[in-house]
C-alpha positions as CSV (number, residue, x, y, z in Angstrom):
1,M,-32.6,-29.3,17.7
2,N,-30.7,-32.8,19.2
3,N,-27.2,-32.6,20.0
4,E,-26.1,-34.3,17.1
5,A,-27.0,-30.9,15.1
6,E,-25.9,-28.6,18.0
7,T,-22.5,-30.1,17.9
8,K,-22.4,-29.9,14.2
9,L,-23.1,-26.1,14.2
10,E,-21.2,-25.4,17.5
11,Q,-18.2,-26.7,15.3
12,M,-19.2,-25.0,12.0
13,L,-19.2,-21.7,14.1
14,A,-16.2,-22.7,15.6
15,Q,-14.5,-23.1,12.6
16,L,-16.3,-20.0,10.9
17,R,-14.8,-17.4,13.6
18,Q,-11.8,-19.3,13.3
19,E,-11.3,-18.7,9.6
20,R,-13.0,-15.0,10.5
21,D,-10.7,-14.1,13.3
22,E,-7.4,-15.2,10.8
23,L,-8.8,-13.2,7.8
24,R,-9.3,-10.1,10.0
25,V,-5.5,-11.0,11.3
26,R,-4.5,-11.0,7.8
27,A,-6.3,-7.7,5.8
28,H,-4.9,-5.5,9.0
29,L,-1.6,-6.4,8.1
30,L,-2.8,-5.6,4.7
31,K,-3.9,-2.4,5.6
32,A,-0.9,-1.5,7.2
33,E,2.0,-2.4,4.2
34,V,-0.1,-0.7,1.9
35,K,-0.5,2.4,4.4
36,Q,3.4,2.3,4.9
37,E,4.0,1.7,0.7
38,W,1.8,4.8,0.5
39,D,3.5,6.7,3.2
40,E,7.0,6.1,1.6
41,V,5.0,7.1,-1.7
42,E,4.5,10.7,-0.8
43,R,7.4,10.7,0.3
44,K,8.9,10.2,-3.0
45,W,6.2,12.3,-4.6
46,E,7.6,15.1,-2.6
47,Q,10.6,15.1,-3.8
48,V,9.1,15.0,-7.1
49,E,7.2,18.4,-6.7
50,F,10.3,19.2,-4.9
51,K,12.4,19.2,-8.1
52,L,9.8,20.6,-10.3
53,E,9.7,23.9,-8.0
54,R,13.6,24.0,-8.5
55,V,13.3,24.0,-11.9
56,G,10.8,26.2,-11.8
57,Q,12.8,28.4,-10.5
58,G,15.9,28.6,-12.2
59,A,18.5,26.0,-9.7
60,R,21.9,25.9,-10.5
61,E,21.9,21.9,-10.9
62,S,20.8,21.2,-15.0
63,A,17.9,21.0,-16.0
64,G,18.8,17.9,-17.7
65,D,20.0,15.4,-14.5
66,I,16.7,17.3,-12.1
67,G,15.0,15.8,-15.6
68,A,16.7,12.0,-15.3
69,A,15.6,11.9,-10.8
70,T,12.8,12.7,-11.5
71,K,11.9,10.5,-14.1
72,Q,13.4,7.8,-12.2
73,L,11.1,9.0,-9.1
74,G,8.2,8.8,-10.8
75,E,8.8,5.0,-12.7
76,E,9.8,4.5,-8.9
77,I,6.0,6.3,-7.5
78,A,4.3,4.6,-10.5
79,N,5.2,1.3,-9.5
80,A,4.1,1.7,-6.0
81,Y,0.8,2.4,-6.8
82,R,0.8,-0.4,-9.0
83,R,1.4,-2.9,-6.3
84,I,-1.0,-0.5,-4.2
85,R,-4.2,-1.0,-6.3
86,K,-3.1,-4.6,-6.9
87,A,-3.4,-5.0,-2.4
88,L,-6.9,-3.0,-2.3
């Protein structure tokens, strides 16, 4: 290979390395963002389970209030799952 071909190859490899590094950083950030959202959704899911358990045990709060709160949490969780699915 002549010097010109070697130079072009080195330039191409340098560009590919730079692009790869940038994509790696973006992929890492995306994973962290998705992980954070997943952790938030998991906390909400635990709240849903807790509220449903309380309804089953005959909690003093009305079932309607707990049901409404659980429905809202469920909608938030569904929206978060859609966002996570899109991100992946």
